[in-house]
GUNU-612091 format. One record per residue (C-alpha): residue number from 1; x, y, z; residue in one letter. Coordinates in Angstrom, 1 decimal, decimal comma, padded with zeros to 4 digits, always signed. Layout:
REM residues N
+-----+--------+--------+--------+------+
!  nr !      u !      v !      w ! rest !
+-----+--------+--------+--------+------+
! NUM !      X !      Y !      Z !    A !
...
+-----+--------+--------+--------+------+
//
This chain:
REM residues 89
+-----+--------+--------+--------+------+
!  nr !      u !      v !      w ! rest !
+-----+--------+--------+--------+------+
!   1 ! +054,7 ! +050,3 ! -113,0 !    M !
!   2 ! +056,1 ! +047,8 ! -115,3 !    I !
!   3 ! +059,5 ! +048,4 ! -116,7 !    R !
!   4 ! +060,3 ! +048,2 ! -120,4 !    V !
!   5 ! +062,4 ! +045,0 ! -120,1 !    S !
!   6 ! +059,7 ! +043,4 ! -118,3 !    E !
!   7 ! +057,3 ! +044,2 ! -121,1 !    L !
!   8 ! +059,9 ! +043,2 ! -123,6 !    R !
!   9 ! +060,4 ! +039,5 ! -122,1 !    D !
!  10 ! +056,5 ! +039,3 ! -122,2 !    I !
!  11 ! +056,4 ! +039,9 ! -125,9 !    L !
!  12 ! +059,0 ! +037,5 ! -126,4 !    L !
!  13 ! +057,4 ! +034,8 ! -124,3 !    N !
!  14 ! +060,4 ! +034,9 ! -122,0 !    K !
!  15 ! +058,4 ! +036,1 ! -119,0 !    S !
!  16 ! +055,1 ! +034,8 ! -117,5 !    D !
!  17 ! +055,4 ! +036,4 ! -114,1 !    N !
!  18 ! +053,5 ! +039,6 ! -114,5 !    I !
!  19 ! +050,1 ! +040,0 ! -112,8 !    D !
!  20 ! +046,8 ! +040,9 ! -114,4 !    L !
!  21 ! +046,4 ! +044,0 ! -112,0 !    F !
!  22 ! +049,7 ! +045,7 ! -113,4 !    T !
!  23 ! +048,7 ! +044,9 ! -117,0 !    L !
!  24 ! +045,1 ! +046,4 ! -116,3 !    E !
!  25 ! +046,7 ! +049,7 ! -114,8 !    Q !
!  26 ! +048,9 ! +050,0 ! -118,0 !    I !
!  27 ! +045,8 ! +049,1 ! -120,3 !    V !
!  28 ! +043,6 ! +051,8 ! -118,4 !    E !
!  29 ! +046,5 ! +054,6 ! -118,5 !    Q !
!  30 ! +047,4 ! +054,1 ! -122,1 !    Y !
!  31 ! +044,2 ! +052,9 ! -123,9 !    P !
!  32 ! +045,6 ! +052,7 ! -127,5 !    Y !
!  33 ! +048,7 ! +050,8 ! -126,4 !    F !
!  34 ! +047,8 ! +047,7 ! -128,6 !    E !
!  35 ! +050,4 ! +045,3 ! -127,5 !    M !
!  36 ! +049,8 ! +046,0 ! -123,7 !    A !
!  37 ! +046,2 ! +045,3 ! -124,4 !    R !
!  38 ! +046,9 ! +042,0 ! -126,3 !    L !
!  39 ! +049,0 ! +040,9 ! -123,5 !    I !
!  40 ! +046,6 ! +041,5 ! -121,0 !    Y !
!  41 ! +043,8 ! +039,8 ! -122,9 !    L !
!  42 ! +046,0 ! +036,8 ! -123,5 !    K !
!  43 ! +047,0 ! +036,7 ! -119,7 !    R !
!  44 ! +043,2 ! +036,6 ! -118,9 !    L !
!  45 ! +042,6 ! +033,7 ! -121,5 !    K !
!  46 ! +045,2 ! +031,7 ! -119,9 !    Q !
!  47 ! +044,0 ! +032,3 ! -116,4 !    V !
!  48 ! +040,6 ! +031,2 ! -117,6 !    D !
!  49 ! +039,0 ! +034,4 ! -116,3 !    N !
!  50 ! +035,1 ! +035,0 ! -117,0 !    K !
!  51 ! +035,8 ! +038,5 ! -117,5 !    I !
!  52 ! +037,9 ! +037,6 ! -120,8 !    F !
!  53 ! +035,0 ! +037,7 ! -123,2 !    I !
!  54 ! +033,6 ! +040,9 ! -121,9 !    N !
!  55 ! +037,1 ! +042,5 ! -122,0 !    K !
!  56 ! +037,6 ! +041,2 ! -125,7 !    L !
!  57 ! +034,5 ! +042,7 ! -126,9 !    R !
!  58 ! +035,3 ! +046,1 ! -125,1 !    A !
!  59 ! +039,0 ! +046,0 ! -126,7 !    S !
!  60 ! +038,1 ! +045,2 ! -130,3 !    A !
!  61 ! +037,6 ! +048,8 ! -131,1 !    A !
!  62 ! +041,2 ! +049,5 ! -130,1 !    Y !
!  63 ! +042,6 ! +047,1 ! -132,4 !    F !
!  64 ! +044,1 ! +048,2 ! -135,8 !    S !
!  65 ! +044,5 ! +044,6 ! -137,1 !    N !
!  66 ! +041,8 ! +042,2 ! -135,6 !    R !
!  67 ! +043,3 ! +039,2 ! -137,3 !    K !
!  68 ! +046,6 ! +039,7 ! -135,6 !    F !
!  69 ! +044,8 ! +040,2 ! -132,2 !    A !
!  70 ! +042,9 ! +036,7 ! -132,8 !    Y !
!  71 ! +046,2 ! +035,1 ! -133,5 !    F !
!  72 ! +048,2 ! +036,6 ! -130,9 !    F !
!  73 ! +045,5 ! +035,9 ! -128,1 !    V !
!  74 ! +045,0 ! +032,5 ! -129,4 !    N !
!  75 ! +048,8 ! +031,9 ! -129,3 !    G !
!  76 ! +049,1 ! +031,0 ! -133,1 !    I !
!  77 ! +052,8 ! +031,2 ! -134,2 !    G !
!  78 ! +054,2 ! +034,0 ! -136,2 !    V !
!  79 ! +055,3 ! +031,3 ! -139,1 !    N !
!  80 ! +052,0 ! +030,4 ! -139,4 !    R !
!  81 ! +050,7 ! +033,9 ! -139,6 !    L !
!  82 ! +053,0 ! +034,6 ! -142,2 !    R !
!  83 ! +052,3 ! +031,6 ! -144,2 !    R !
!  84 ! +048,5 ! +032,5 ! -144,0 !    K !
!  85 ! +049,0 ! +036,1 ! -145,1 !    F !
!  86 ! +051,8 ! +035,8 ! -147,7 !    T !
!  87 ! +051,0 ! +037,1 ! -151,2 !    I !
!  88 ! +051,4 ! +034,1 ! -153,6 !    R !
!  89 ! +052,5 ! +035,2 ! -157,3 !    R !
+-----+--------+--------+--------+------+
//
């Protein structure tokens, strides 16, 4: 099982050494854990796995914000995300 510190490092892009099997187990055990699902999908896309498209379609129902999921999986930065969704007066 993954430790909290490992998951934190992955979220902060400090570690890329977690395997897909571990992430898949987390997603299956905790299906509503959005960040684990997003990390899993991002890793699938990086590996260029053919399963990515099917898993993405199956996971879409679990995301509360699909735009954020799109930006996260595609690696679009937080600053660009903030600029795109800020309310201008």
